[in-house]
C-alpha positions as CSV (number, residue, x, y, z in Angstrom):
1,X,36.6,-89.2,-9.1
2,X,36.4,-85.6,-8.3
3,X,39.6,-83.6,-8.8
4,X,40.6,-81.0,-6.3
5,X,42.1,-77.7,-7.3
6,X,45.7,-77.6,-6.4
7,X,46.8,-74.2,-5.2
8,X,50.5,-73.2,-5.0
9,X,51.9,-72.8,-1.5
10,X,52.0,-69.2,-0.4
11,X,55.3,-67.4,-0.9
12,X,57.3,-66.5,2.2
13,X,58.6,-62.9,2.1
14,X,61.8,-62.5,4.0
15,X,61.9,-59.3,6.0
16,X,64.9,-57.0,5.4
17,X,66.5,-54.6,7.9
18,X,65.3,-51.0,7.7
19,X,68.7,-49.6,6.7
20,X,68.9,-52.0,3.8
21,X,65.4,-51.1,2.7
22,X,66.2,-47.5,2.7
23,X,69.4,-48.1,0.8
24,X,67.4,-49.7,-2.0
25,X,64.9,-46.8,-2.2
26,X,67.0,-43.7,-1.3
27,X,70.2,-42.8,-3.1
28,X,73.2,-42.6,-0.7
29,X,75.4,-39.4,-0.7
30,X,79.0,-39.3,-1.8
31,X,81.9,-38.8,0.6
32,X,84.9,-36.6,-0.5
33,X,88.3,-37.3,0.9
34,X,91.7,-35.5,0.6
35,X,95.2,-37.0,0.8
36,X,98.7,-35.6,0.2
37,X,101.7,-37.7,-0.7
38,X,105.4,-36.8,-0.8
39,X,107.8,-37.9,-3.5
40,X,110.3,-39.3,-1.0
41,X,107.6,-41.7,0.3
42,X,105.3,-42.5,-2.6
43,X,105.8,-42.6,-6.4
44,X,104.4,-39.9,-8.6
45,X,100.8,-40.2,-9.7
46,X,101.8,-41.4,-13.2
47,X,103.3,-44.5,-11.5
48,X,101.2,-44.6,-8.4
49,X,98.0,-45.3,-10.3
50,X,99.5,-47.9,-12.7
51,X,98.0,-50.8,-10.9
52,X,94.4,-49.7,-10.8
53,X,94.4,-47.0,-8.1
54,X,95.9,-45.9,-4.8
55,X,97.1,-49.2,-3.5
56,X,98.1,-50.1,0.1
57,X,101.5,-51.5,1.0
58,X,100.4,-54.2,3.3
59,X,96.7,-54.7,2.7
60,X,94.5,-56.9,4.8
61,X,92.9,-60.1,3.3
62,X,90.4,-59.2,0.6
63,X,91.4,-55.6,0.4
64,X,93.4,-55.7,-2.8
65,X,92.3,-54.4,-6.2
66,X,90.7,-55.4,-8.4
67,X,88.2,-57.5,-6.5
68,X,88.5,-55.8,-3.1
69,X,85.7,-56.4,-0.5
70,X,85.2,-55.2,3.1
71,X,84.5,-58.7,4.5
72,X,88.1,-60.0,5.0
73,X,89.3,-56.6,6.1
74,X,86.5,-56.4,8.6
75,X,87.8,-59.4,10.5
76,X,91.3,-57.9,10.6
77,X,89.9,-54.5,11.8
78,X,88.1,-56.3,14.6
79,X,91.3,-58.0,15.6
80,X,93.3,-54.7,15.5
81,X,90.8,-53.1,17.8
82,X,91.0,-56.1,20.1
83,X,94.8,-55.7,20.2
84,X,94.1,-52.2,21.7
85,X,92.1,-53.8,24.5
86,X,88.8,-53.0,22.6
87,X,89.5,-49.3,23.3
88,X,88.4,-47.4,20.1
89,X,90.1,-44.2,21.3
90,X,93.4,-46.0,21.6
91,X,93.0,-47.6,18.2
92,X,92.3,-44.2,16.7
93,X,95.3,-42.7,18.5
94,X,97.6,-45.3,17.0
95,X,96.2,-44.7,13.5
96,X,96.9,-41.0,13.8
97,X,100.2,-41.1,15.7
98,X,102.2,-43.2,13.2
99,X,100.0,-44.2,10.3
100,X,99.7,-47.9,9.3
101,X,101.1,-49.8,6.4
102,X,97.7,-51.6,6.1
103,X,95.7,-48.4,5.4
104,X,95.7,-45.0,3.7
105,X,94.7,-42.0,5.8
106,X,92.6,-39.1,4.3
107,X,91.4,-35.8,5.6
108,X,87.6,-35.2,5.6
109,X,88.0,-31.5,4.7
110,X,90.5,-29.6,2.4
111,X,93.6,-28.5,4.4
112,X,96.7,-26.5,3.7
113,X,99.3,-29.0,2.3
114,X,102.9,-28.9,1.4
115,X,102.7,-32.4,-0.2
116,X,104.0,-32.9,-3.7
117,X,100.8,-34.6,-4.8
118,X,97.3,-33.9,-3.5
119,X,94.6,-36.4,-4.3
120,X,90.8,-35.8,-4.1
121,X,88.9,-39.1,-3.8
122,X,85.1,-39.6,-3.9
123,X,83.4,-42.6,-2.4
124,X,80.0,-43.0,-4.1
125,X,77.0,-44.2,-2.1
126,X,79.0,-43.9,1.2
127,X,77.5,-44.8,4.5
128,X,78.7,-44.3,8.1
129,X,78.0,-46.6,11.1
130,X,79.0,-46.7,14.7
131,X,80.8,-49.8,15.9
132,X,79.1,-52.2,18.3
133,X,80.9,-54.9,20.3
134,X,79.3,-58.3,19.6
135,X,81.1,-60.3,22.3
136,X,82.8,-63.5,21.1
137,X,82.0,-62.6,17.5
138,X,84.0,-59.3,17.7
139,X,82.9,-56.0,16.5
140,X,79.9,-55.4,14.2
141,X,78.1,-52.5,12.6
142,X,76.1,-50.5,15.0
143,X,73.6,-47.7,14.3
144,X,73.9,-45.8,11.1
145,X,74.8,-42.2,11.5
146,X,74.4,-39.2,9.0
147,X,78.1,-38.2,8.9
148,X,78.9,-38.8,5.2
149,X,78.7,-35.2,4.0
150,X,79.3,-33.2,7.2
151,X,82.2,-34.5,9.4
152,X,81.6,-31.8,12.0
153,X,78.6,-33.7,13.1
154,X,80.6,-36.7,14.2
155,X,81.2,-37.0,17.9
156,X,82.5,-40.6,18.0
157,X,84.6,-42.8,15.8
158,X,82.8,-44.6,13.0
159,X,83.0,-47.0,10.1
160,X,82.8,-46.0,6.4
161,X,81.3,-48.5,3.9
162,X,79.5,-48.2,0.5
163,X,76.8,-50.8,1.1
164,X,74.1,-51.6,3.6
165,X,76.2,-54.4,5.1
166,X,79.9,-55.2,5.3
167,X,79.4,-58.1,3.0
168,X,78.0,-55.9,0.3
169,X,80.6,-53.2,0.5
170,X,83.8,-52.7,-1.5
171,X,85.3,-50.2,0.8
172,X,86.1,-50.2,4.5
173,X,87.2,-47.1,6.4
174,X,87.6,-46.0,10.0
175,X,86.7,-42.4,10.8
176,X,88.4,-40.8,13.7
177,X,87.2,-37.5,15.2
178,X,90.0,-36.5,17.6
179,X,91.8,-33.4,16.1
180,X,91.3,-32.9,12.3
181,X,88.5,-35.2,11.0
182,X,90.1,-38.1,9.1
183,X,89.3,-41.5,7.6
184,X,91.7,-44.3,7.3
185,X,90.8,-46.6,4.4
186,X,91.8,-50.3,4.7
187,X,90.8,-51.2,1.1
188,X,92.6,-50.2,-2.1
189,X,91.1,-47.1,-3.8
190,X,90.2,-47.6,-7.5
191,X,91.4,-45.0,-10.0
192,X,87.8,-44.3,-10.9
193,X,87.3,-42.9,-7.4
194,X,90.2,-40.4,-7.8
195,X,88.5,-37.1,-8.8
196,X,91.8,-35.2,-9.3
197,X,95.5,-34.9,-8.5
198,X,96.8,-31.4,-7.9
199,X,93.6,-30.1,-9.4
200,X,93.9,-32.1,-12.6
201,X,91.7,-35.1,-13.7
202,X,93.1,-38.5,-14.6
203,X,93.5,-39.0,-18.3
204,X,94.7,-37.5,-21.5
205,X,93.8,-33.9,-20.4
206,X,95.4,-34.3,-17.0
207,X,97.5,-36.9,-15.3
208,X,98.6,-39.5,-17.8
209,X,99.2,-42.9,-16.1
210,X,102.0,-45.1,-17.3
211,X,102.0,-48.8,-17.8
212,X,103.9,-51.5,-15.8
213,X,106.0,-52.2,-18.9
214,X,107.3,-48.6,-18.8
215,X,109.1,-49.3,-15.5
216,X,112.6,-50.8,-15.1
217,X,113.1,-54.0,-13.3
218,X,114.6,-52.1,-10.4
219,X,111.5,-49.9,-10.2
220,X,109.2,-52.9,-10.2
221,X,111.2,-54.5,-7.4
222,X,111.2,-51.3,-5.3
223,X,107.4,-51.0,-5.8
224,X,106.6,-54.6,-5.3
225,X,104.2,-54.0,-2.4
226,X,102.2,-51.5,-4.4
227,X,101.8,-53.6,-7.5
228,X,98.7,-55.6,-8.2
229,X,98.4,-58.5,-10.7
């Protein structure tokens, strides 16, 4: 009996979107953000950073340290925009007018500040996208735009992530362009992203962060919403 040569089936190569291909081959730039906090609203940095970073009082699902992702927060963002009738300008206005307990707002450029504590934060490998309405599925990422390093180029509101897709990002932010360029982050900010506080680094030669055990029971209770496991 003649035997036939058995050849393996050809491999199927799945195509990937262009923006994901570029992310794998070209390093993404960093985005620098600036935030001031007052002592009568937020704890001092030595306490503020105890639980792994700048934490949010009422974070959206999946937005908490230490395993924060953009996926759960994205669904909440889509619903929040929907609550404004799908009007991005109105959603942006609400963010700027009163602030929100489910996010932290940062300036895109250094500004004069009379805050007690001024944080500089760096988001590595940041990317900016427009938003696109996907019908019943809600809002999705639209076209990528080159607004990471120069906020003056932005002429529309946009989304900030640090991955090629929402599912592969650990940060979710919303950039608003009316007035002073700002970004509201809806995910906790790890201490490793905090470049400085009042010009000092985090660590032995700068801002020394305390431990949870250094707090009194009353302080822990008062700061419950900022604490992380």
